[in-house]
C-alpha positions as a Markdown table, in Angstrom:
| # | Residue | x | y | z |
|---|---|---|---|---|
| 1 | Met | -0.3 | 0.0 | -0.1 |
| 2 | Lys | 1.2 | 3.6 | -0.8 |
| 3 | His | 2.7 | 5.2 | 2.2 |
| 4 | Glu | 0.2 | 8.5 | 1.1 |
| 5 | Phe | -2.6 | 5.9 | 2.0 |
| 6 | Arg | -1.1 | 4.8 | 5.3 |
| 7 | Ile | -1.0 | 8.9 | 6.4 |
| 8 | Ile | -4.5 | 9.5 | 5.1 |
| 9 | Ala | -6.0 | 6.3 | 7.1 |
| 10 | Asp | -4.2 | 7.6 | 10.3 |
| 11 | Leu | -5.9 | 10.8 | 9.8 |
| 12 | Ile | -9.3 | 9.3 | 9.7 |
| 13 | Glu | -10.7 | 8.4 | 12.7 |
| 14 | Ala | -12.0 | 4.7 | 13.6 |
| 15 | Asn | -15.8 | 4.0 | 12.8 |
| 16 | Ser | -16.4 | 7.1 | 10.8 |
| 17 | Arg | -18.2 | 7.1 | 7.3 |
| 18 | Val | -16.3 | 7.6 | 4.3 |
| 19 | Ile | -16.5 | 7.9 | 0.6 |
| 20 | Asp | -13.3 | 7.5 | -1.5 |
| 21 | Val | -13.7 | 9.6 | -4.7 |
| 22 | Gly | -12.0 | 8.2 | -7.3 |
| 23 | Cys | -11.1 | 5.3 | -5.5 |
| 24 | Gly | -9.2 | 3.3 | -8.1 |
| 25 | Asp | -9.4 | -0.7 | -7.6 |
| 26 | Gly | -10.0 | 0.1 | -4.1 |
| 27 | Val | -6.7 | -0.2 | -2.1 |
| 28 | Leu | -7.3 | 2.5 | 0.7 |
| 29 | Met | -11.1 | 1.4 | 0.9 |
| 30 | Asp | -10.1 | -2.2 | 1.7 |
| 31 | Phe | -7.5 | -1.0 | 4.4 |
| 32 | Leu | -9.9 | 1.1 | 6.1 |
| 33 | Lys | -12.7 | -1.4 | 6.2 |
| 34 | Gln | -10.2 | -4.3 | 7.3 |
| 35 | Asn | -8.2 | -2.2 | 9.7 |
| 36 | Lys | -10.1 | 0.6 | 11.3 |
| 37 | Asn | -13.7 | -0.6 | 11.3 |
| 38 | Ile | -14.7 | 2.1 | 8.8 |
| 39 | Asp | -18.0 | 2.3 | 6.7 |
| 40 | Val | -16.8 | 3.3 | 3.6 |
| 41 | Arg | -18.0 | 3.8 | 0.1 |
| 42 | Gly | -16.5 | 4.5 | -3.3 |
| 43 | Leu | -17.1 | 6.6 | -6.7 |
| 44 | Glu | -15.1 | 5.4 | -9.5 |
| 45 | Ile | -15.3 | 6.3 | -13.4 |
| 46 | Ser | -13.4 | 3.3 | -14.6 |
| 47 | Lys | -15.7 | 0.6 | -15.1 |
| 48 | Asp | -12.9 | -2.1 | -14.7 |
| 49 | Lys | -11.8 | -0.6 | -11.3 |
| 50 | Val | -15.5 | -0.5 | -10.1 |
| 51 | Gln | -15.4 | -4.5 | -10.9 |
| 52 | Lys | -12.1 | -5.0 | -9.3 |
| 53 | Cys | -13.8 | -3.1 | -6.2 |
| 54 | Ile | -17.0 | -5.3 | -6.2 |
| 55 | Ser | -15.1 | -8.5 | -6.6 |
| 56 | Lys | -13.2 | -7.4 | -3.0 |
| 57 | Gly | -16.6 | -7.2 | -1.5 |
| 58 | Leu | -16.5 | -3.2 | -1.5 |
| 59 | Thr | -19.5 | -0.8 | -2.3 |
| 60 | Val | -18.5 | 1.3 | -5.3 |
| 61 | Ile | -20.6 | 3.3 | -7.5 |
| 62 | Glu | -19.6 | 4.2 | -11.3 |
| 63 | Gly | -19.7 | 8.1 | -11.6 |
| 64 | Asn | -17.5 | 11.1 | -12.1 |
| 65 | Ala | -17.1 | 13.4 | -8.9 |
| 66 | Glu | -18.1 | 16.4 | -11.2 |
| 67 | Ser | -21.5 | 15.3 | -11.7 |
| 68 | Asp | -22.3 | 12.4 | -9.6 |
| 69 | Leu | -21.6 | 13.7 | -6.0 |
| 70 | Lys | -25.0 | 15.5 | -6.4 |
| 71 | Gln | -26.8 | 12.1 | -5.4 |
| 72 | Phe | -25.3 | 12.4 | -2.1 |
| 73 | Pro | -27.1 | 14.2 | 1.0 |
| 74 | Asn | -25.3 | 16.8 | 2.8 |
| 75 | His | -23.1 | 15.7 | 5.3 |
| 76 | Ser | -23.5 | 11.7 | 4.6 |
| 77 | Phe | -20.0 | 11.3 | 5.4 |
| 78 | Asp | -17.6 | 12.3 | 8.0 |
| 79 | Tyr | -14.7 | 12.3 | 5.5 |
| 80 | Ala | -14.7 | 12.6 | 1.6 |
| 81 | Val | -11.5 | 11.8 | 0.4 |
| 82 | Leu | -10.0 | 12.4 | -2.9 |
| 83 | Ser | -6.4 | 11.2 | -3.6 |
| 84 | Gln | -4.1 | 13.0 | -6.5 |
| 85 | Thr | -7.3 | 13.2 | -8.4 |
| 86 | Leu | -7.9 | 17.2 | -8.3 |
| 87 | Gln | -6.0 | 18.2 | -10.8 |
| 88 | Ala | -7.6 | 15.9 | -13.7 |
| 89 | Phe | -11.2 | 17.7 | -13.0 |
| 90 | Leu | -12.7 | 20.0 | -15.6 |
| 91 | Asn | -13.6 | 22.2 | -12.8 |
| 92 | Pro | -11.6 | 21.6 | -9.2 |
| 93 | Glu | -13.9 | 24.3 | -7.4 |
| 94 | Ile | -16.8 | 22.4 | -7.8 |
| 95 | Val | -15.5 | 19.3 | -6.9 |
| 96 | Ile | -13.9 | 21.1 | -3.5 |
| 97 | Asn | -17.5 | 22.4 | -3.3 |
| 98 | Glu | -19.2 | 19.0 | -3.6 |
| 99 | Leu | -16.6 | 17.2 | -1.3 |
| 100 | Leu | -17.3 | 19.9 | 1.2 |
| 101 | Arg | -21.1 | 19.6 | 1.0 |
| 102 | Val | -21.4 | 15.6 | 1.3 |
| 103 | Gly | -18.5 | 15.3 | 3.8 |
| 104 | Lys | -18.0 | 17.1 | 7.2 |
| 105 | Lys | -14.5 | 17.4 | 6.3 |
| 106 | Ala | -12.6 | 16.7 | 3.3 |
| 107 | Ile | -9.2 | 14.9 | 2.9 |
| 108 | Val | -7.5 | 16.1 | -0.4 |
| 109 | Thr | -4.0 | 15.1 | -1.7 |
| 110 | Ile | -2.2 | 16.6 | -4.7 |
| 111 | Pro | 0.8 | 15.9 | -6.6 |
| 112 | Asn | 3.2 | 18.9 | -6.0 |
| 113 | Phe | 4.1 | 20.9 | -9.5 |
| 114 | Gly | 6.3 | 23.1 | -7.4 |
| 115 | Tyr | 8.5 | 20.2 | -6.2 |
| 116 | Trp | 12.2 | 21.0 | -7.0 |
| 117 | Lys | 12.6 | 17.8 | -9.2 |
| 118 | Val | 9.8 | 18.9 | -11.5 |
| 119 | Arg | 11.2 | 22.3 | -11.9 |
| 120 | Leu | 14.6 | 21.2 | -12.6 |
| 121 | His | 13.4 | 19.1 | -14.9 |
| 122 | Leu | 11.7 | 21.8 | -16.7 |
| 123 | Leu | 14.3 | 24.1 | -16.4 |
| 124 | Ile | 17.2 | 21.7 | -18.0 |
| 125 | Lys | 15.3 | 19.8 | -20.3 |
| 126 | Gly | 12.6 | 21.8 | -21.0 |
| 127 | Thr | 10.0 | 19.0 | -21.2 |
| 128 | Met | 7.2 | 18.2 | -18.8 |
| 129 | Pro | 8.6 | 15.8 | -16.1 |
| 130 | Val | 7.8 | 12.4 | -15.2 |
| 131 | Thr | 8.2 | 11.2 | -11.6 |
| 132 | Glu | 6.3 | 9.0 | -9.2 |
| 133 | Thr | 3.8 | 11.2 | -8.2 |
| 134 | Leu | 3.6 | 12.4 | -11.9 |
| 135 | Pro | 4.0 | 9.2 | -13.9 |
| 136 | Asp | 2.4 | 9.9 | -17.2 |
| 137 | Gln | 3.6 | 11.8 | -20.6 |
| 138 | Trp | 2.2 | 14.9 | -21.2 |
| 139 | Tyr | -0.1 | 13.8 | -24.1 |
| 140 | Asn | -1.5 | 11.2 | -22.3 |
| 141 | Thr | -1.9 | 12.2 | -18.6 |
| 142 | Ala | -5.1 | 12.9 | -16.8 |
| 143 | Asn | -3.6 | 16.4 | -15.4 |
| 144 | Leu | -5.5 | 19.3 | -16.8 |
| 145 | His | -4.8 | 21.5 | -13.9 |
| 146 | Met | -1.2 | 21.8 | -12.4 |
| 147 | Cys | -1.3 | 22.7 | -9.1 |
| 148 | Thr | 1.5 | 23.2 | -6.2 |
| 149 | Ile | 1.0 | 23.3 | -2.7 |
| 150 | Lys | 0.9 | 27.2 | -2.5 |
| 151 | Asp | -1.5 | 27.2 | -5.3 |
| 152 | Phe | -3.7 | 25.0 | -2.9 |
| 153 | Phe | -3.3 | 27.3 | -0.1 |
| 154 | Asn | -4.1 | 30.5 | -2.2 |
| 155 | Phe | -6.9 | 28.7 | -3.7 |
| 156 | Ala | -8.3 | 27.8 | 0.2 |
| 157 | Thr | -7.7 | 31.6 | 0.9 |
| 158 | Glu | -9.6 | 32.9 | -2.0 |
| 159 | Lys | -12.5 | 30.2 | -2.1 |
| 160 | Asn | -13.4 | 30.4 | 1.5 |
| 161 | Phe | -12.5 | 26.8 | 2.7 |
| 162 | Lys | -10.2 | 26.2 | 5.7 |
| 163 | Ile | -7.3 | 24.2 | 5.7 |
| 164 | Lys | -7.5 | 22.4 | 9.2 |
| 165 | Ser | -4.3 | 20.4 | 8.8 |
| 166 | Ser | -1.7 | 20.5 | 6.0 |
| 167 | Leu | 1.3 | 17.7 | 5.6 |
| 168 | Ala | 4.1 | 17.5 | 2.9 |
| 169 | Leu | 4.9 | 14.2 | 1.9 |
| 170 | Ser | 8.7 | 14.0 | 0.5 |
| 171 | Lys | 9.5 | 10.2 | 0.0 |
| 172 | Glu | 8.8 | 8.7 | 3.1 |
| 173 | Glu | 9.1 | 11.8 | 5.0 |
| 174 | Val | 6.3 | 13.4 | 6.5 |
| 175 | Ser | 5.9 | 16.9 | 7.9 |
| 176 | Glu | 3.6 | 19.7 | 9.0 |
| 177 | Ile | 3.3 | 22.7 | 6.3 |
| 178 | Lys | 2.5 | 26.3 | 7.9 |
| 179 | Asn | 2.2 | 29.7 | 6.7 |
| 180 | Ser | 6.1 | 30.4 | 8.2 |
| 181 | Asn | 7.2 | 27.1 | 6.0 |
| 182 | Leu | 5.2 | 27.2 | 3.1 |
| 183 | Ser | 7.8 | 28.4 | 0.3 |
| 184 | Phe | 10.0 | 25.6 | 1.9 |
| 185 | Lys | 7.5 | 22.6 | 1.5 |
| 186 | Asn | 6.4 | 23.6 | -1.7 |
| 187 | Phe | 9.8 | 23.5 | -3.0 |
| 188 | Phe | 11.0 | 20.2 | -1.2 |
| 189 | Ala | 7.7 | 18.2 | -1.1 |
| 190 | Asp | 6.3 | 16.3 | -4.1 |
| 191 | Leu | 2.7 | 15.5 | -2.5 |
| 192 | Gly | 0.7 | 17.7 | -0.2 |
| 193 | Ile | -2.0 | 16.2 | 2.1 |
| 194 | Phe | -4.7 | 18.5 | 3.1 |
| 195 | Ile | -7.6 | 18.2 | 5.8 |
| 196 | Ile | -10.2 | 21.1 | 4.6 |
| 197 | Glu | -13.7 | 22.3 | 5.9 |
| 198 | Lys | -16.2 | 25.1 | 5.1 |
């Protein structure tokens, strides 16, 4: 299991109700269900991945977060999780609003386009970088809205939602992001993990 998923699991209290939006093949969902007694549901756009989840005994609906979260009532979950998918949506603002409507809190992770290796690759090679958190070539990537940790902080301020907790992940090292170290973390972290609320 990815280190990112272990961190997300640690952020979620036992016995919570969780929706994993863009749940993939259900690795995080399965872990939460087995290890933390969490009532977890999934929303996934890929038919194949939905089938994989169902074969593991997980409850998953095929759908797109931009249009299909509407079917869930307000605050029907304690947490809405969105892992490394925000940058792939046509309208990330709609998705954030929907996460914060269906969940009392949302946990959002983003690959950090401000990471020094990404910057260096672009500077030296002049091509879009391919890294562990950005594994696709520019022409077949799902990413539409490249975003840095600093961009996400600015987005929160502009759109009036609160970042309750923010973590920087660099390889296996996890550290807290604060206003005082924001530029530093934006440069050295390859992934940002945020707990957000209205």
